N, C-alpha and C positions, 0 to 999 in steps of 0.2 A: 504494500500500500504506500502510496506517495505521501510525503509529509504534508502537502497542501490539500489533500483530499478532504472533502466535506463529509462529516459524519451525519448519519441519519439516526432518528430516535431508535433506540434498541441496539445500536451498533456497540460492539465490545472492543475496547482498546486495552491491549496488554503492553506494558512497558517492562523491558528486561534490562538488567544491569549485569556486568561481568561477575563471575563467581569470585568470591574472596579466596576460597581454597578449593582445590580439586577434591571432590567427595571421595574418590578412590584412595588418594594419598592420605587424606584425613583419617579414613578408616584404618589404613595400614598403621598409621602412627598410634592411634588409640589401641589397636591390637598389640603393638609392640610394648606400649606402656603397661598394658594389662598383664602381659607375660612377665615383664620386669617386676611388677608388684607381686605377682604370684610366686616368683622364684626367690623373693626375699625371705630371709630367716630371722627369727627374733633373737 
């Protein structure tokens, strides 16, 4: 859709922004941190 297109009643507009973090990499990091916590001894 062009930026200057006119909207009609009921039209839906979705505005996206870049991702802050790659979801796949974020999950890998959380999994690694979880393993590190699990491997700790008291």
